[in-house]
C-alpha positions as CSV (number, residue, x, y, z in Angstrom):
1,M,-0.3,-31.8,-3.4
2,K,-3.9,-33.0,-3.2
3,I,-7.3,-31.6,-2.1
4,K,-8.1,-33.2,1.2
5,K,-11.3,-31.5,2.3
6,I,-13.8,-28.9,1.1
7,N,-15.9,-26.9,3.6
8,V,-18.7,-24.5,2.6
9,Y,-19.9,-21.6,4.8
10,Q,-23.0,-19.4,4.5
11,V,-22.6,-15.8,5.5
12,D,-25.2,-13.0,5.6
13,L,-23.9,-9.6,4.4
14,P,-26.3,-6.8,5.4
15,L,-25.9,-3.5,3.4
16,V,-24.6,-0.3,4.8
17,E,-27.3,1.6,3.0
18,K,-30.0,-1.0,4.1
19,K,-31.2,-1.5,0.5
20,Y,-29.6,-1.8,-3.0
21,K,-32.1,-1.2,-5.8
22,W,-31.8,-1.5,-9.6
23,S,-34.0,-1.7,-12.7
24,G,-37.5,-3.3,-12.6
25,G,-37.9,-2.6,-8.9
26,K,-35.5,-5.4,-8.0
27,Y,-33.6,-5.0,-4.7
28,V,-31.6,-6.7,-2.1
29,E,-31.3,-5.9,1.7
30,T,-29.0,-8.7,2.8
31,F,-26.6,-10.6,0.6
32,D,-26.5,-14.4,1.0
33,S,-22.8,-15.2,0.4
34,T,-21.0,-18.5,0.2
35,I,-17.4,-18.9,1.3
36,V,-15.5,-22.0,0.3
37,E,-12.5,-23.4,2.3
38,I,-10.2,-25.9,0.6
39,E,-7.7,-27.8,2.7
40,T,-4.8,-29.7,1.1
41,D,-2.9,-32.7,2.4
42,N,0.2,-30.5,3.1
43,G,-1.8,-28.1,5.3
44,I,-2.3,-25.2,2.9
45,I,-5.8,-23.8,3.0
46,G,-7.4,-21.6,0.4
47,Y,-10.5,-19.5,0.3
48,G,-13.0,-18.4,-2.3
49,E,-16.4,-16.6,-2.3
50,C,-19.4,-16.4,-4.5
51,C,-22.3,-14.0,-3.8
52,P,-25.0,-13.6,-6.4
53,L,-26.9,-10.4,-6.6
54,G,-30.1,-12.1,-5.4
55,P,-31.9,-14.7,-7.6
56,V,-33.3,-12.1,-10.1
57,Y,-30.2,-10.5,-11.6
58,L,-28.4,-13.3,-13.5
59,P,-29.2,-17.0,-13.8
60,S,-27.5,-17.6,-10.4
61,Y,-28.7,-17.8,-6.8
62,A,-27.2,-18.4,-3.4
63,L,-28.7,-21.9,-2.7
64,G,-27.6,-22.9,-6.2
65,V,-24.0,-22.1,-5.3
66,R,-24.1,-24.4,-2.3
67,S,-26.1,-27.2,-3.9
68,G,-23.8,-27.1,-7.0
69,I,-20.7,-27.4,-4.8
70,K,-22.2,-30.3,-3.0
71,E,-22.6,-32.0,-6.5
72,I,-19.1,-31.4,-7.9
73,G,-17.0,-31.0,-4.7
74,P,-16.6,-34.8,-4.1
75,K,-15.2,-35.1,-7.7
76,L,-12.3,-32.8,-6.7
77,I,-11.1,-34.7,-3.6
78,N,-7.6,-36.0,-4.2
79,E,-7.1,-33.7,-7.2
80,N,-4.1,-31.3,-7.4
81,P,-5.4,-27.7,-6.6
82,L,-2.4,-26.3,-8.5
83,E,-3.7,-27.7,-11.8
84,S,-6.2,-25.0,-12.6
85,E,-7.1,-26.0,-16.1
86,K,-7.5,-29.6,-15.2
87,L,-9.8,-28.8,-12.3
88,N,-11.9,-26.6,-14.5
89,L,-12.3,-29.4,-17.0
90,I,-13.4,-31.8,-14.2
91,M,-15.9,-29.3,-12.9
92,D,-17.3,-28.7,-16.4
93,K,-17.5,-32.4,-17.0
94,Y,-19.6,-33.2,-13.9
95,L,-21.7,-30.0,-13.9
96,K,-22.8,-28.6,-17.3
97,G,-23.1,-24.9,-17.2
98,H,-23.7,-23.0,-13.9
99,P,-20.3,-21.3,-14.0
100,Y,-21.0,-19.3,-10.8
101,V,-21.1,-22.6,-8.8
102,K,-17.5,-23.3,-9.8
103,S,-16.1,-19.8,-9.1
104,A,-15.4,-19.9,-5.4
105,I,-13.7,-23.3,-5.8
106,D,-11.5,-22.0,-8.5
107,I,-10.6,-18.8,-6.5
108,A,-9.7,-21.0,-3.4
109,C,-7.4,-23.1,-5.5
110,W,-5.6,-19.9,-6.8
111,D,-5.3,-18.8,-3.2
112,I,-3.6,-22.1,-2.5
113,K,-1.3,-21.8,-5.5
114,G,-0.2,-18.3,-4.4
115,K,0.6,-19.5,-0.8
116,F,2.4,-22.6,-2.2
117,L,4.6,-20.4,-4.4
118,N,4.9,-17.6,-1.8
119,M,3.5,-15.1,-4.3
120,S,0.6,-12.7,-4.2
121,L,-2.1,-13.6,-6.7
122,C,-1.5,-10.2,-8.4
123,E,2.1,-11.1,-9.2
124,L,1.2,-14.7,-10.1
125,I,-1.5,-13.8,-12.7
126,G,0.1,-11.0,-14.5
127,G,2.2,-8.7,-12.4
128,R,1.4,-5.6,-10.3
129,F,0.4,-2.5,-12.3
130,G,0.3,0.8,-10.5
131,E,0.2,1.7,-6.8
132,D,-3.5,1.4,-6.3
133,L,-6.9,1.0,-8.1
134,I,-9.4,3.8,-8.8
135,L,-12.8,2.6,-7.7
136,Y,-16.3,3.2,-9.0
137,R,-19.3,3.6,-6.7
138,A,-22.7,2.1,-7.7
139,I,-25.5,4.4,-6.9
140,S,-28.7,2.6,-6.0
141,Q,-31.8,3.6,-7.9
142,M,-33.8,6.2,-6.1
143,E,-35.5,9.5,-6.9
144,P,-33.3,11.7,-9.2
145,D,-32.4,14.3,-6.5
146,E,-31.6,11.5,-3.9
147,M,-29.2,9.9,-6.3
148,A,-27.5,13.2,-7.0
149,N,-27.1,13.7,-3.3
150,N,-25.6,10.2,-2.9
151,V,-23.1,11.0,-5.6
152,K,-22.1,14.2,-3.8
153,K,-21.6,12.1,-0.6
154,Y,-19.3,9.6,-2.3
155,K,-17.4,12.4,-4.1
156,D,-16.5,13.7,-0.7
157,M,-15.1,10.2,0.1
158,G,-12.8,10.4,-2.9
159,Y,-14.7,8.5,-5.5
160,T,-14.4,9.8,-9.1
161,K,-16.3,7.2,-11.0
162,F,-20.0,6.6,-10.6
163,Q,-22.4,4.0,-11.9
164,L,-26.0,5.2,-11.8
165,K,-28.6,2.5,-11.6
166,V,-31.2,3.5,-14.2
167,G,-33.3,1.3,-16.4
168,G,-36.6,2.5,-15.0
169,D,-38.9,5.3,-16.2
170,A,-37.2,6.9,-19.2
171,D,-38.0,10.5,-18.2
172,Q,-36.8,9.9,-14.6
173,D,-33.7,8.3,-15.9
174,I,-32.9,11.2,-18.2
175,E,-33.3,13.5,-15.2
176,R,-31.1,11.2,-13.1
177,I,-28.3,11.4,-15.6
178,Q,-28.6,15.1,-16.2
179,L,-28.6,16.0,-12.5
180,V,-25.6,13.9,-11.7
181,S,-23.7,15.0,-14.8
182,N,-24.1,18.6,-13.6
183,I,-22.3,18.0,-10.3
184,L,-19.3,16.1,-11.7
185,N,-15.9,17.4,-12.7
186,K,-14.3,16.9,-16.1
187,K,-12.1,14.1,-14.8
188,D,-15.0,12.2,-13.2
189,K,-16.5,9.3,-15.0
190,L,-20.3,8.7,-15.2
191,V,-21.9,5.4,-16.2
192,A,-25.7,5.0,-16.8
193,D,-26.3,1.3,-16.1
194,A,-29.7,0.1,-17.1
195,N,-29.1,-3.5,-16.1
196,T,-31.2,-4.7,-19.1
197,G,-34.1,-2.6,-17.8
198,W,-35.2,-0.6,-20.9
199,L,-37.2,-1.7,-23.9
200,M,-35.7,-0.5,-27.1
201,H,-37.9,2.6,-27.5
202,D,-37.1,3.8,-24.0
203,A,-33.4,3.1,-24.5
204,M,-33.5,5.1,-27.7
205,R,-35.2,8.1,-26.1
206,V,-32.6,8.1,-23.2
207,V,-29.5,7.8,-25.4
208,K,-30.8,10.6,-27.7
209,S,-31.5,12.8,-24.8
210,V,-28.1,12.5,-23.1
211,E,-25.8,12.3,-26.2
212,N,-24.5,15.8,-25.4
213,L,-23.3,14.6,-22.0
214,D,-20.1,12.8,-21.0
215,V,-21.8,9.5,-20.0
216,Y,-21.2,5.9,-20.7
217,I,-24.3,3.8,-21.6
218,E,-24.2,0.3,-20.0
219,Q,-26.4,-2.7,-20.9
220,P,-29.5,-0.8,-21.9
221,C,-31.6,-3.8,-23.0
222,L,-32.0,-7.5,-22.3
223,S,-30.5,-9.1,-25.4
224,Y,-27.2,-8.7,-27.2
225,Q,-29.0,-7.9,-30.4
226,E,-31.1,-5.2,-28.8
227,C,-28.1,-3.6,-27.2
228,K,-26.2,-3.7,-30.5
229,T,-29.0,-1.8,-32.2
230,I,-29.0,0.9,-29.5
231,R,-25.2,1.0,-29.8
232,K,-25.6,2.0,-33.5
233,S,-27.8,4.9,-32.4
234,T,-25.5,6.6,-30.0
235,S,-22.1,8.2,-30.1
236,N,-21.6,7.8,-26.3
237,P,-19.2,5.1,-25.1
238,F,-21.0,1.8,-24.7
239,I,-20.6,-1.0,-22.1
240,L,-21.8,-4.6,-22.2
241,D,-22.2,-6.5,-19.0
242,E,-25.0,-9.1,-18.6
243,N,-24.5,-10.4,-22.1
244,I,-20.7,-11.0,-21.6
245,N,-20.6,-14.4,-20.0
246,D,-18.0,-16.4,-22.0
247,I,-15.2,-16.1,-24.4
248,N,-17.3,-16.7,-27.5
249,I,-19.7,-13.7,-26.9
250,L,-16.7,-11.6,-26.1
251,I,-15.1,-12.4,-29.4
252,K,-18.4,-11.9,-31.2
253,G,-18.9,-8.5,-29.5
254,Y,-15.4,-7.4,-30.7
255,M,-15.9,-8.6,-34.2
256,E,-19.3,-6.8,-34.5
257,N,-18.1,-3.6,-32.8
258,A,-20.9,-4.0,-30.2
259,M,-19.1,-2.3,-27.3
260,D,-16.3,-0.1,-26.1
261,V,-16.0,-1.6,-22.6
262,V,-16.9,-5.0,-21.2
263,N,-17.7,-6.0,-17.7
264,I,-15.7,-9.1,-16.5
265,K,-17.5,-10.6,-13.5
266,I,-15.4,-13.4,-12.0
267,S,-18.3,-15.7,-11.1
268,K,-20.0,-15.1,-14.4
269,F,-17.0,-16.7,-16.1
270,G,-16.7,-19.5,-13.5
271,G,-13.7,-18.2,-11.5
272,L,-10.3,-16.7,-11.9
273,T,-8.9,-19.2,-14.4
274,K,-11.4,-18.2,-17.1
275,S,-11.6,-14.6,-16.1
276,I,-7.8,-14.3,-16.5
277,L,-8.2,-15.8,-20.0
278,A,-11.0,-13.2,-20.8
279,R,-8.9,-10.4,-19.4
280,N,-5.8,-11.4,-21.4
281,L,-7.9,-11.6,-24.6
282,C,-9.3,-8.1,-24.0
283,V,-5.8,-6.8,-23.6
284,K,-4.8,-8.4,-26.9
285,L,-7.9,-7.0,-28.6
286,G,-7.6,-3.6,-27.1
287,I,-10.9,-3.7,-25.1
288,A,-11.2,-1.8,-21.8
289,M,-12.7,-3.6,-18.9
290,T,-14.5,-3.2,-15.6
291,I,-13.3,-6.0,-13.4
292,E,-15.6,-7.1,-10.5
293,D,-18.1,-9.7,-9.6
294,T,-21.9,-9.9,-8.8
295,W,-21.3,-9.0,-5.2
296,G,-19.7,-10.2,-2.0
297,G,-17.5,-9.3,1.0
298,D,-13.8,-9.4,1.9
299,V,-12.8,-12.6,0.1
300,I,-14.2,-11.7,-3.4
301,T,-13.1,-8.1,-3.0
302,S,-9.6,-9.5,-2.5
303,A,-9.9,-11.6,-5.7
304,I,-11.2,-8.6,-7.6
305,A,-8.3,-6.5,-6.5
306,H,-5.7,-9.0,-7.6
307,L,-7.3,-9.5,-11.0
308,A,-7.7,-5.7,-11.5
309,Q,-4.3,-4.7,-10.3
310,S,-2.6,-7.4,-12.5
311,T,-4.3,-5.8,-15.5
312,P,-2.4,-3.1,-17.5
313,E,-3.8,0.2,-16.3
314,K,-4.6,1.3,-19.9
315,Y,-7.1,-1.5,-20.2
316,L,-8.7,-1.2,-16.7
317,F,-11.7,1.1,-17.0
318,S,-13.0,0.5,-13.5
319,T,-13.3,-1.8,-10.5
320,T,-15.0,-1.7,-7.1
321,D,-14.8,-2.6,-3.4
322,F,-17.8,-4.6,-2.5
323,N,-16.7,-5.1,1.1
324,S,-17.3,-1.4,1.7
325,Y,-21.0,-1.8,0.8
326,V,-21.7,-4.3,3.5
327,T,-21.5,-4.2,7.3
328,T,-19.9,-7.6,8.0
329,S,-16.2,-8.2,7.6
330,T,-15.2,-11.9,7.0
331,A,-11.4,-11.6,6.7
332,N,-8.4,-9.6,7.9
333,G,-6.1,-8.2,5.3
334,A,-8.7,-7.5,2.6
335,P,-8.4,-4.3,0.6
336,I,-9.6,-1.2,2.4
337,R,-10.9,1.8,0.6
338,K,-9.0,5.0,1.0
339,N,-9.9,8.2,-0.9
340,G,-11.9,6.2,-3.5
341,K,-9.0,3.8,-4.1
342,M,-7.9,0.3,-3.0
343,K,-4.9,-2.0,-3.6
344,A,-4.3,-5.7,-3.7
345,S,-2.4,-7.3,-0.9
346,K,1.3,-8.1,-1.3
347,K,1.0,-11.2,0.9
348,P,0.9,-14.7,-0.6
349,G,-2.3,-15.8,-2.3
350,L,-5.3,-13.6,-1.7
351,G,-3.4,-12.2,1.4
352,I,-6.3,-12.6,3.8
353,E,-7.0,-14.4,7.1
354,I,-10.5,-15.6,7.5
355,K,-12.4,-14.7,10.6
356,K,-13.6,-18.1,11.7
357,D,-15.7,-16.5,14.5
358,V,-17.7,-14.6,11.8
359,I,-18.2,-17.3,9.2
360,G,-19.2,-19.8,11.8
361,K,-19.5,-23.6,11.2
362,P,-19.6,-25.1,7.7
363,V,-23.0,-25.9,6.3
364,I,-21.5,-28.5,3.9
365,E,-18.4,-30.7,4.6
366,L,-16.9,-32.7,1.8
């Protein structure tokens, strides 16, 4: 089997809540997503998606995805899409770094592999664990009482895990955490995610003020070293996200006891091939994971669901359903949230059918 053609589509994904805001006043109103379509010489077609959280969250941006694919895509024509490791080596050879650029291509090739073998991705990359997946809901940064009201709303929808976007004014953040903590049940999970937004003195104030509460502290500061210092000053469970972007830092964090949970974002690792490696390493090391991506719609939500549900339940701290945050559906068969849960499709590959009338015409044809 050989890759015959690569088409790239640009899709706008407006938000249900109109705006998503996090630390430093950063926000997004409409996500600029890229969907990749890979066609093989035997007629199997696979899909992948990459949707950065704007250009100011990680060193990734939407135009970068498409320009990068335009650079490396021609090198993949006539290669075998089933040879995941080889394809990744080719992409890494012709584009140094920029893992997010390669993510949608890698996902699309896994979709092809699942269809070729007549297996769901979930079964192909580890097996299916559990009947469904418990989701977290990210709560956009607002005034403390507004955030608490938002949590109440999503609790009524069945969510039991909440990720508060903090990393702003320390006093407000302490109030945000306290207000939300007061309305949660003992079985609920609360994460205070600063998205690198605090300086060390503010982070120290916050963690000391909330150490009597059942709350996870996520990525309080910008650098790994700063976060590790804050980690030593709190007894609350600690999550690293933005700093976890390859296998080496994952091993370093484990060796230095820098975290209790890590966030595995598919595009941050460069696709499913390397995310599966990171996931399997975490299982061997005994590290719990949140499995997700930077953002996206039906395609990436499907990939997230397969990676999450093929993870032993003991090691899966959390996952999320990005397609419920946006108003545009790009595929039939994608996971649908029900009572705060979702499940991966049992159909071959990602188990989705792209809505061609929604994604329109390709902006790049290779």
